[in-house]
ZAZA-574832 format. One record per residue (C-alpha): y, x, z; residue number from 1. Coordinates in steps of 0.25 Angstrom, whole numbers. Each point is the difference from the previous one (the first is absolute). Layout:
REM ZAZA-574832
     yy     xx     zz    n
      Y      X      Z  NUM
...
END
This chain:
REM ZAZA-574832
     yy     xx     zz    n
      0      0      0    1
     14      6     -4    2
     11     -2      9    3
     14     -2     -6    4
     12      6      7    5
     13     -7     -2    6
     13      8      2    7
     14     -6      2    8
      9      0    -13    9
     10     10      7   10
    -11     10      3   11
     -6     -1    -14   12
     13      3     -6   13
      2     12      9   14
    -14      5     -3   15
      3     -1    -15   16
     13      7      1   17
     -6     11      9   18
    -10      4    -11   19
     10      0    -11   20
     -3    -14     -5   21
     12     -8     -7   22
      2    -15      3   23
      4     -7    -13   24
     14     -4     -1   25
      4    -14     -4   26
      8     -2    -13   27
     10    -10     -3   28
     -5    -12     -7   29
     10     -8     -9   30
     -5    -12      7   31
      7      4     12   32
     14     -4     -7   33
     -3    -15      4   34
      1      5     15   35
     14      6     -4   36
     -4     15     -1   37
      1     11    -10   38
     -3     14      4   39
      6     14      0   40
     -7     13     -1   41
      2     14      8   42
     -9     12      2   43
     -9     -8     10   44
     -3    -11    -10   45
      5    -14     -3   46
      7     -9     11   47
      4    -15     -1   48
     14     -3     -2   49
      6    -14      3   50
      8     -5    -12   51
      8     -9      9   52
      5      9     11   53
     -4     13     -7   54
     -8      5     13   55
    -11     10     -2   56
    -12     -2      8   57
    -11     10      4   58
    -11      3    -10   59
    -10     -7     10   60
      8    -13     -3   61
     -5      0    -15   62
     -9    -13      4   63
      3    -14     -5   64
     -1     -5     15   65
     10     10      5   66
      9     -3    -12   67
     -1    -15      2   68
      3      2     15   69
     13      8     -4   70
      4    -11     -9   71
     -2    -12      9   72
      6      7     12   73
     13      6     -6   74
      2     -9    -12   75
     -6    -13      3   76
      9     -7     -9   77
     -6      7    -12   78
    -15     -2      3   79
     -2    -11     -9   80
      9      6    -12   81
     -7      2    -13   82
     -4     13     -5   83
     12     -1    -10   84
      9      1     11   85
     -5     13      5   86
      0      6    -14   87
     14     -3     -1   88
      3      7     14   89
     -8     12     -5   90
      8      1    -12   91
     13     -1      8   92
     -5     11      9   93
     -3      9    -12   94
     13     -2     -5   95
      7      3     13   96
     -8     13      1   97
      4      5    -14   98
     15     -3      4   99
     -1      7     13  100
     -7     12     -7  101
     11      0    -11  102
     11     -1     11  103
     -6     12      7  104
      0      8    -13  105
     14     -4     -3  106
      4      4     14  107
     -7     14     -1  108
      7      2    -13  109
     14     -3      6  110
     -3      9     12  111
     -4     11     -9  112
     13     -2     -8  113
      8      0     13  114
     -6     14      4  115
      3      6    -14  116
     14     -5      0  117
      2      6     15  118
     -6     13     -5  119
     10      1    -12  120
     12     -4     10  121
     -4     11      9  122
     -2     11    -11  123
     14     -4     -5  124
      6      1     13  125
      6    -14     -1  126
      3    -10     11  127
    -11    -10      4  128
      9    -12     -4  129
      0      4    -14  130
    -13     -7     -3  131
      4    -14      4  132
     15      2     -5  133
     -2      7    -13  134
    -15      3     -4  135
     -6    -14      1  136
     12     -8     -7  137
      0     10    -11  138
    -15      0     -2  139
      0    -15      0  140
     11      0    -10  141
     -7      9     -9  142
    -13     -7      1  143
      6    -13     -3  144
      7      5    -13  145
    -13      8     -5  146
    -10    -10      5  147
      3    -14      6  148
      5     -7     12  149
    -14     -2      6  150
     -3     15      0  151
     14      3      6  152
     -3    -10     12  153
    -13      8      3  154
      9     12      4  155
      5     -8     11  156
    -13      1      8  157
      2     15      1  158
      5      3     14  159
     13      9     -1  160
      9     -2     12  161
      7     11      7  162
    -10     -1     12  163
    -12     -1     -9  164
      4     13     -8  165
      2      7     13  166
    -14     -3      4  167
     -6      3    -13  168
      7     14      1  169
     -5      2     14  170
    -14     -4     -4  171
      0     10    -12  172
      6     11      9  173
    -12     -2     10  174
    -10      1    -11  175
      7     13     -6  176
      0      6     14  177
    -14     -3      2  178
     -4      6    -14  179
      9     12      3  180
     -6      3     13  181
    -14     -1     -5  182
      3     10    -11  183
      7     10     10  184
    -12     -2      9  185
    -10      3    -12  186
      8     13     -3  187
     -5     13      7  188
     15      4      3  189
     14     -6     -1  190
     14      5      0  191
     13     -7      4  192
     15      0     -3  193
     10     -7      8  194
     15     -2      1  195
     10     -8      8  196
     12     -7     -4  197
      9    -12      4  198
      1    -14     -8  199
     12     -9     -2  200
     -3     -7     14  201
      1     14      7  202
    -15      0      3  203
     -7     13      0  204
    -12     -1    -10  205
    -11     11     -1  206
     -7      0    -13  207
    -14      7     -1  208
     -8      3    -13  209
    -14      5     -1  210
     -8      9    -10  211
    -15     -1      0  212
    -12      2     -9  213
     -4    -12     -8  214
     -8     -3    -12  215
     -1     15     -3  216
     14      4      1  217
     12      0     10  218
      7    -13      2  219
     14     -2      6  220
      2    -13      8  221
     10     -7      9  222
     -6      0     13  223
     10     -7     10  224
     14     -4      3  225
      4      1     15  226
     12     -5      7  227
      5      9     11  228
      6    -10     10  229
      9      9      8  230
      2     15     -2  231
     -5      9    -11  232
     -5     12      8  233
    -12      8     -3  234
     -9     -7     10  235
      4    -14     -5  236
     -4      4    -15  237
    -13      6      4  238
     -4    -11      9  239
      3    -10    -11  240
     -9      8    -10  241
    -11      3     10  242
      0    -15      5  243
     -2     -5    -15  244
    -11     10     -3  245
     -7     -4     12  246
      1    -14     -3  247
     -6      2    -14  248
    -11     10      4  249
      5     13     -5  250
     -1     13      7  251
      9     11      1  252
    -12      9     -2  253
     -1     -2    -15  254
     15      2     -2  255
      2     13     -8  256
     15     -1     -3  257
     13     -6      5  258
     13      1     -9  259
     14     -3      6  260
     14      4     -2  261
      7     10      9  262
      6    -10     10  263
      0      5     15  264
     -9    -12      4  265
    -10      3    -10  266
     -1     16      1  267
      4      2     15  268
     -6     13      5  269
     -5     -6     13  270
     -1    -15     -2  271
      2     -4    -14  272
     -8     -9     -8  273
     -7     11     -8  274
     -3      8     13  275
     -7    -13      7  276
     -8     -3    -13  277
     -5     15     -1  278
     -4     -1     14  279
     -9    -11     -3  280
     -4      3    -14  281
     -7     14      0  282
     -2      0    -15  283
     15     -4     -4  284
     11      9     -5  285
     15     -4     -1  286
      8      1    -13  287
     15     -1     -1  288
      4     -9    -11  289
      3      9    -13  290
     11     -9     -4  291
      7      1     13  292
     -1     15      0  293
      5      1    -14  294
     13     -9      4  295
      2      9     13  296
     -1     13     -8  297
     10     -5    -10  298
     10     -5     11  299
      8     12      4  300
      9      7    -10  301
     10     11      0  302
     14     -5      5  303
      7      0    -14  304
    -11     -9     -6  305
      0     -9     12  306
     15     -1     -1  307
     -1     -4    -15  308
    -11    -10      3  309
      9     -6     11  310
     12     -1    -10  311
     -9     -8     -9  312
     -4    -10     10  313
     14     -2      4  314
      4     -3    -15  315
    -12     -9     -1  316
      4     -8     13  317
     15      0     -5  318
     -5     -7    -13  319
     -9    -10      7  320
      7     -3     12  321
      6    -13     -5  322
     -4    -10    -10  323
     13      2     -8  324
     -3     15     -2  325
    -14     -3     -4  326
      4    -10    -11  327
     11      9     -5  328
     -9     12     -1  329
    -11     -9     -7  330
     10     -5    -10  331
      5     14     -3  332
    -15      5     -2  333
     -2    -12    -10  334
     13      3     -8  335
     -4     15     -1  336
    -14     -3     -5  337
     -7      6     12  338
    -15     -1      2  339
      2     -4     15  340
     10    -10      6  341
      0      5     15  342
     -2     12      9  343
    -11      0     10  344
      1      0     15  345
     -6     11      8  346
    -11     -3     10  347
     -4     11      9  348
    -14     -6      4  349
     -4     -2    -15  350
     -8     12     -6  351
      6     -1    -14  352
     14     -5      3  353
      7     13      0  354
     -5      4    -13  355
      3    -14     -7  356
     14      0      6  357
      3     14     -5  358
     -6     -3    -14  359
      8    -13     -2  360
     13      6      5  361
     -1     12     -9  362
     -4     -9    -12  363
     13     -9      3  364
      9     12      4  365
     10     -3    -12  366
      1    -15      4  367
      1      3     15  368
     11     10     -3  369
      8    -10     -9  370
     -1    -11     11  371
      5      9     11  372
     11      5     -8  373
      4    -15     -4  374
      0     -3     15  375
      8     12      4  376
    -11      4      9  377
      0     14      7  378
    -15      2     -4  379
      5      1    -14  380
      4     15      3  381
    -15      3      2  382
     -3     -2    -15  383
     11     10     -4  384
     -9     11      8  385
    -10      5    -10  386
     -7      8     11  387
     -2    -13      8  388
     -5     -7    -13  389
    -10     11     -2  390
     -5     -1     14  391
     -2    -15     -1  392
     -8      3    -14  393
     -9     10      7  394
     -3    -10     12  395
     -3    -11    -11  396
    -10     10     -6  397
     -7      6     12  398
     -2    -14      6  399
     -5     -5    -13  400
    -11     10      1  401
     -2     -3     15  402
     -1    -15     -4  403
    -10      3    -11  404
     -9      7     11  405
      2    -11     10  406
     -4    -11    -10  407
    -12      8     -5  408
     -6      0     15  409
      2    -15      1  410
    -11    -10     -3  411
    -14     -2      4  412
    -13      8      0  413
      7     14      2  414
     -8     10      8  415
      5     13      7  416
     -4      9    -11  417
      8     -7    -11  418
     13     -1      9  419
     -1     15      4  420
     -1      4    -15  421
     13     -8     -3  422
      7      7     12  423
     -5     14     -4  424
      5     -3    -14  425
     14     -4      4  426
      1     13      9  427
     -4      8    -12  428
     11     -7     -8  429
     10      4     10  430
     -4     14     -1  431
      1     -1    -15  432
     14     -6      1  433
      5     11      9  434
     -5     11    -10  435
      7     -8    -12  436
     13      1      8  437
     -1     15      1  438
     -2      0    -15  439
     13     -9     -2  440
     -8    -12     -4  441
      3    -14      5  442
     -7     -9    -11  443
    -10     -5     11  444
     12     -7      5  445
      6     -7    -12  446
     12     -7      6  447
      4     12      8  448
     -1      9    -13  449
      9     -9     -7  450
     10      0     11  451
     -1     15      1  452
      5      2    -14  453
     14     -5      5  454
      1     10     11  455
      6     14     -1  456
     -9     12      3  457
      4      1     15  458
     -3    -15      3  459
    -13      0     -8  460
     -5     12      8  461
      4     -7     13  462
     -8    -12     -5  463
    -12      8     -3  464
      1      6     14  465
      1    -13      7  466
    -12     -6     -8  467
     -8     13      3  468
      3     -1     15  469
     -4    -15      0  470
    -13      2     -8  471
     -4     11     10  472
      3     -9     12  473
     -8    -11     -7  474
    -12      9     -2  475
      1      5     14  476
      0    -15      5  477
    -12     -3     -9  478
     -7     11      6  479
      2     -5     14  480
     -4    -14     -3  481
    -11      4     -9  482
     -6     13      5  483
    -12      5     -8  484
    -13     -4      7  485
    -12      8      2  486
     -8    -13     -1  487
      4     -2    -15  488
     -7     13     -4  489
    -12     -3      9  490
     -2    -13     -6  491
      2      4    -14  492
    -15     -3     -3  493
      3    -15      2  494
     10      0    -12  495
    -10      7     -9  496
    -14      3      5  497
     -4      6    -13  498
      9     12     -1  499
      1      4     14  500
     -2     14      5  501
    -11     -2     11  502
      6     12      8  503
     12     -7      3  504
     -8    -13      5  505
     -1     -1     15  506
    -11    -11      2  507
    -12     -2      9  508
    -13      5     -7  509
     -5    -13     -4  510
     13     -4     -7  511
      1     13     -6  512
    -14     -1     -6  513
      4    -14     -5  514
     12      5     -7  515
     -7     11     -7  516
    -10    -11     -6  517
     12     -9     -3  518
      7     11     -7  519
    -12      2     -9  520
     -2    -14     -3  521
      5     -2    -15  522
     -1    -15      0  523
      9     -1     12  524
      9     10     -6  525
      2     -9    -13  526
      2    -12      9  527
     11      8      8  528
      9      0    -11  529
     -1    -15     -3  530
      3     -6     14  531
     10      1     11  532
     -2     10     11  533
     -3    -11     10  534
    -10     -7     -9  535
     -7     13     -2  536
     -2      3     14  537
     -2    -15      5  538
    -10     -4    -11  539
     -6     11     -8  540
     -2     10     10  541
     -2     -8     13  542
    -14     -4     -3  543
     -6     13     -4  544
      9     10      9  545
      4     -9     12  546
      4     10     10  547
      8      8    -10  548
      7    -13     -6  549
      3     -5     15  550
      8     13      2  551
      7     -2    -13  552
      3    -15      3  553
      6      3     14  554
      9     10     -7  555
      6     -9    -11  556
     -1    -13      8  557
     14      2      8  558
     12     -6     -6  559
     11     10     -5  560
     12    -10      2  561
      4    -12      6  562
      4     -6    -13  563
     -8    -13      2  564
      7     -3     13  565
     13      2     -6  566
     -3     -9    -11  567
     -6    -10     10  568
     14      0      7  569
      6     -3    -13  570
     -9    -12     -1  571
      3     -4     14  572
     15     -1     -4  573
     -3    -10    -11  574
     -9     -8      9  575
      9     -1     12  576
     14     -3     -4  577
     11     -6      7  578
     -5    -14     -4  579
    -14      3      5  580
      4      9     12  581
    -11     -7      9  582
    -11      2     -9  583
    -13      6      6  584
     -2     10    -11  585
    -14      6      4  586
     -8    -10     -9  587
      9      0    -12  588
      1     15      1  589
    -15      2      0  590
     -2    -10    -12  591
     11      6     -8  592
     -3     15      2  593
    -15      0      0  594
     -8      2    -12  595
    -12     -7      5  596
     -2    -14     -6  597
     -2    -11     10  598
    -14     -7     -1  599
      5    -13     -4  600
    -14     -7      0  601
     -3      4     14  602
     14     -5      4  603
     -3    -13     -7  604
    -13     -2      6  605
      5      3     14  606
      9    -13     -1  607
     -8    -12      4  608
      9     -9     -7  609
     10      3    -11  610
     13     -7      6  611
      8     -6    -11  612
     14      0      7  613
      7      5     13  614
END
């Protein structure tokens, strides 16, 4: 006799699932529509959905009895309705779902458009209100004329209010900050440049840029903008930078370079910013901005030249001191067919100002002399002095050479080797000019050469003596500000590893061996001439000779100038004007100055709902 054991249903289900069995899943039957139910499908299977209240039940409710119970309990008035009634409600449900999907899609497109407009506004350094006041009305007018009114009306759904644009820029700034931080963290080392200035609202602003390795080359990026709430002492500046680096997870250990100007707060011997950074960054070196050093080297002149320059500034101020004088001088230049209509003001803090003022002054010397004479000015007597005119001509020439040097060192992507070459070349030019003077040659200074022809022998000799004294003083000051560094010769292998004399190389044994192998690699030698120095070491060499490439990268990574900070302050002047003096510029500056493109898709997905208006 066989004994039958009956197990409870729940135990039987657990037993089946324990041994890998699968219970059959109930499928939707079109007959269920008479109970008022359709279905939706997800990763777990089909679930019943009421076509009247749109409620979605659990999968276990996919039974006629449970569906009927829902209908009788929650919709008793519909329990006797014919199936055609439920078919009509199902159709309405599907239509509403399509409309909702279309609406969400339109909102997403409007949100995307809002971000793109905000990005353009930030890049153009325009006020946030320009979107609502100008861009949107102009876009609607253009679309209406080119397409039709319905297409124009669709643009109204794009959120472009002042507050919305500000939030979009803040979102993009956060995304760019996140991307930049990730790139710097992925780099083996990084270098900083920083500078401090004051904005239109008298707030002290510190700008910091970073250079790091990314995608097989060196990349320069805006890192942060910090407002110094009270004083601008070295401690305040350092604490501000240190706090920011800590907040984004960057360590001073991997900083290999810091570039600043020569301000006392930056370069103080005992407690300057550079001193505090070097105490915490064992691999870092400090570099005094090449542009500032060049400006300082050219600043002091021999007394007679300085007096001539001061007289030029006085004449310029006399012409531009009143609107009437400026208009009369401009009309005079126009009547005489001059190329320029005005003289230029001199600004001591601008690198190129002195040279531009002198060049413009000398080009308009005839017009200036005529204007002063017509107005019976005492400064007219200066133009009767041929020696003074010759000195002004020489100043215009020499500062034209200095401006050319300065401009050549501006820009992005420069390294210490390139800048040093330009300085060495200019110092050799000064030596060459001194030799030419001893041979009675002035052709390297064309304006001075032309004016010297009007001088007698004694005055011409005095002019040459003055020029020679000034050139010797200029060369001595360049030698002081740009001394020959022993490291330039030691690191010559970085500039050209294929023609280096190994006897002059001082490297650890492992790196020396790698350098020997590299110098004999003909494939890399051919590649060396086709790419930039930074790309060669960061990409082509890094994989095969990592230790050697790391030493090279640490040398070429530091900035040579604070040009990026200076251009950043120019952008700050445009962003924070008298009309926008309460603007918090940090987010606008990051979006404007950074070359990292915001990840628009990530930003859009992070918004749960695309708000149509604010």
